[in-house]
C-alpha positions in Angstrom: 10.4 10.3 -13.0 9.2 14.0 -13.1 6.3 13.8 -15.6 2.6 13.4 -14.9 0.7 10.5 -16.2 -3.0 10.7 -17.1 -5.0 7.8 -15.6 -8.7 7.1 -15.6 -11.2 9.1 -13.7 -12.4 6.8 -11.0 -13.6 6.8 -7.4 -11.3 4.3 -5.6 -13.1 2.7 -2.6 -10.7 1.8 0.2 -12.9 1.8 3.2 -11.3 -0.2 6.0 -8.1 -0.9 4.1 -5.1 -0.3 6.3 -6.8 1.4 9.2 -4.4 1.7 12.1 -1.4 2.0 9.7 0.4 5.2 8.8 -1.0 4.9 5.2 -3.2 2.7 3.1 -1.6 0.6 0.4 -3.8 -0.7 -2.3 -1.2 -0.7 -5.1 0.0 -4.1 -6.4 2.5 -4.8 -9.1 1.9 -1.6 -11.1 -1.9 -2.0 -10.8 -4.5 -0.2 -8.7 -7.3 -2.4 -7.5 -10.7 -1.0 -6.7 -14.4 -1.8 -6.5 -17.7 -0.2 -7.5 -20.0 -0.7 -4.5 -23.0 -0.9 -6.8 -21.6 -3.8 -8.8 -21.1 -7.0 -6.8 -20.0 -9.4 -9.5 -16.5 -8.0 -10.4 -13.4 -6.2 -9.1 -11.9 -3.5 -11.3 -8.3 -2.6 -11.9 -6.1 -0.4 -14.0 -2.4 -0.3 -14.8 -0.4 2.8 -13.8 0.6 3.5 -17.5 -2.6 2.8 -19.4 -6.3 3.6 -19.3 -7.8 0.3 -18.3 -10.5 1.4 -15.9 -13.0 -1.0 -17.5 -10.8 -4.1 -16.9 -12.4 -6.4 -14.4 -11.9 -9.8 -12.7 -14.9 -12.0 -12.0 -15.5 -12.5 -8.3 -16.3 -16.1 -8.9 -12.5 -16.5 -9.6 -11.4 -13.7 -7.2 -13.2 -14.5 -3.9 -13.8 -11.8 -1.4 -13.7 -14.2 1.5 -10.5 -15.8 2.8 -10.5 -19.6 2.9 -8.2 -20.9 5.7 -5.6 -20.0 8.3 -5.9 -17.3 11.0 -8.1 -15.1 8.9 -10.5 -17.8 7.6 -13.9 -16.4 6.8 -12.7 -12.8 6.8 -13.8 -10.4 4.0 -11.3 -8.4 1.9 -13.7 -5.5 1.9 -14.1 -3.1 4.9 -11.8 -5.1 7.1 -9.6 -3.4 9.6 -7.2 -6.3 9.8 -6.2 -5.9 6.1 -3.0 -3.9 6.1 -1.7 -3.8 2.5 -1.8 -5.4 -1.0 1.4 -6.7 -2.8 3.1 -9.5 -4.6 -0.2 -11.2 -5.5 -0.9 -11.3 -1.7 -2.9 -9.4 0.9 -1.2 -8.7 4.2 -3.1 -9.2 7.4 -2.6 -8.4 11.1 -3.6 -11.5 13.1 -5.2 -11.6 16.6 -1.9 -12.8 18.2 -0.1 -9.7 16.9 1.7 -11.4 14.0 1.2 -11.3 10.3 -0.3 -13.6 7.7 -0.1 -13.4 3.9 -3.0 -14.6 1.7 -2.8 -15.3 -2.1 -5.2 -13.7 -4.5 -7.1 -14.6 -6.4 -7.4 -17.9 -4.5 -7.9 -16.4 -1.0 -5.8 -19.1 0.6 -3.0 -18.8 3.2 0.5 -18.5 1.7 2.6 -17.7 4.9 1.7 -17.4 8.5 4.4 -15.6 10.5 4.7 -16.4 14.2 6.8 -13.4 15.0 5.3 -10.7 17.1 8.4 -8.6 17.7 11.4 -7.2 15.7 14.4 -9.3 16.8 16.9 -7.2 14.7 17.0 -3.6 13.7 18.1 0.0 14.6 17.6 1.6 18.0 13.9 1.9 18.9 13.0 -1.1 16.7 15.0 -4.1 17.9 12.9 -5.8 20.6 9.8 -3.7 19.8 6.5 -5.4 19.2 4.8 -5.3 15.7 1.7 -3.9 17.4 3.7 -0.9 18.7 5.1 -0.2 15.2 2.2 -1.1 12.9 1.1 2.5 12.9 4.3 3.3 10.9 3.5 0.9 8.1 3.2 2.5 4.7 3.6 -0.4 2.3 4.3 -4.0 1.4 6.0 -5.0 -1.8 8.7 -7.4 -3.1 8.4 -9.4 0.1 9.4 -6.4 2.2 7.6 -4.2 4.7 8.1 -0.5 4.7 7.7 1.6 7.8 8.0 5.5 7.8 9.9 7.0 10.8 9.9 10.7 11.0 9.7 12.7 7.8 11.7 10.8 5.2 13.3 7.8 7.0 12.0 4.4 5.9 12.8 1.3 7.9 12.7 -1.8 5.7 12.1 -5.3 7.1 11.4 -8.6 5.4 8.1 -10.5 5.5 9.1 -12.2 8.8 10.2 -9.0 10.6 13.9 -9.4 9.9 15.7 -6.0 9.5 17.1 -5.3 6.0 18.1 -1.6 5.8 17.3 2.0 6.4 16.4 4.3 3.4 16.5 8.1 3.4 14.2 9.5 0.7 13.8 12.8 -1.0 11.4 13.9 -3.8 12.4 15.6 -7.0 10.1 17.0 -9.7 6.7 18.4 -8.7 7.1 17.4 -5.1 10.7 18.7 -4.5 11.0 20.3 -1.1 8.1 18.2 0.4 8.7 15.3 2.8 7.2 11.8 2.4 5.4 12.4 5.7 3.9 15.6 4.3 2.4 13.7 1.4 1.2 10.6 3.4 -0.3 12.7 6.1 -2.2 14.9 3.6 -0.3 18.1 4.1 0.4 18.7 0.3 -2.5 20.1 -1.7 -3.9 18.0 -4.5 -1.9 14.9 -3.7 -2.9 11.5 -2.4 -0.6 8.6 -1.4 -1.8 5.4 -3.0 0.8 2.8 -1.8 4.2 1.4 -2.3 5.6 -0.2 -5.5 9.4 0.0 -5.5 8.8 3.4 -4.0 5.8 5.7 -3.1 3.1 6.0 -5.6 1.3 9.3 -5.5 -1.8 10.6 -7.3 -1.6 14.3 -8.5 -5.1 15.8 -8.9 -5.5 17.8 -12.1 -7.4 20.8 -10.6 -7.9 22.5 -14.0 -9.6 19.5 -15.6 -13.4 19.3 -15.5 -14.5 15.7 -14.5 -16.8 13.9 -16.8 -19.8 12.3 -14.9 -19.9 8.6 -14.9 -21.1 5.8 -12.6 -18.1 5.9 -10.4 -16.0 8.9 -11.5 -15.1 11.7 -9.1 -12.2 13.5 -10.5 -9.3 13.2 -13.0 -6.0 12.3 -11.4 -2.5 12.2 -12.7 -0.2 9.6 -11.4 3.4 10.2 -10.4 4.9 6.8 -10.0 8.2 6.6 -8.1 8.7 10.3 -8.4 11.6 10.4 -6.1 15.3 9.7 -5.9 16.5 7.5 -3.0 19.7 8.0 -1.2 20.1 4.6 0.5 21.9 4.3 3.7 22.6 0.7 4.5 22.9 0.1 8.2 24.3 -3.0 9.9 21.6 -5.0 11.8 22.1 -5.0 15.5 22.9 -8.4 17.0 
């Protein structure tokens, strides 16, 4: 997809989301979720392909506090243990070095992994602890975890740390010639990595546009969703 999509002018607040990971991931099933710190009764969201910045979900039906399991009582806002959003779940790093998955809007535990290490995978991954690799995490979607290794190599594991495949990615369109690492690490002007949804989702800032002032508007952004082609290299899992 080479075009640029116009999306609402919003200030997306992501403090604390994904700290300790290679990148923050607050994209979920074609939606971007965000809050307005001055409004404590609703959460906002908009779809990639439409201007829905006024769409809200009441916090009475979308609790900010988790209910049970290893993260019971933890807040969804400003929490360093929150790694990513995806599949109607939030992904959490637990105190024992494993992962847990919580449903939203209910805030209840859906799956608590007991694995703290990668038991399968390519060289450098098999036998490594999750804690040693969590800094490579760039996204969670479709039940899979995506870890960036180097510039364009993505190691893909399932929700319980079982190795699935290795992907080699390259951009076309506006970002041709840049690496995924360049975008994620902030080395490409006027671009911001938002998260993973069947591929990287990247905001392209429209520098020529003059932002309209609003309660929580900062600048106009254009969204390039899945603006790459993937050359998938399937590797056999090591025994």
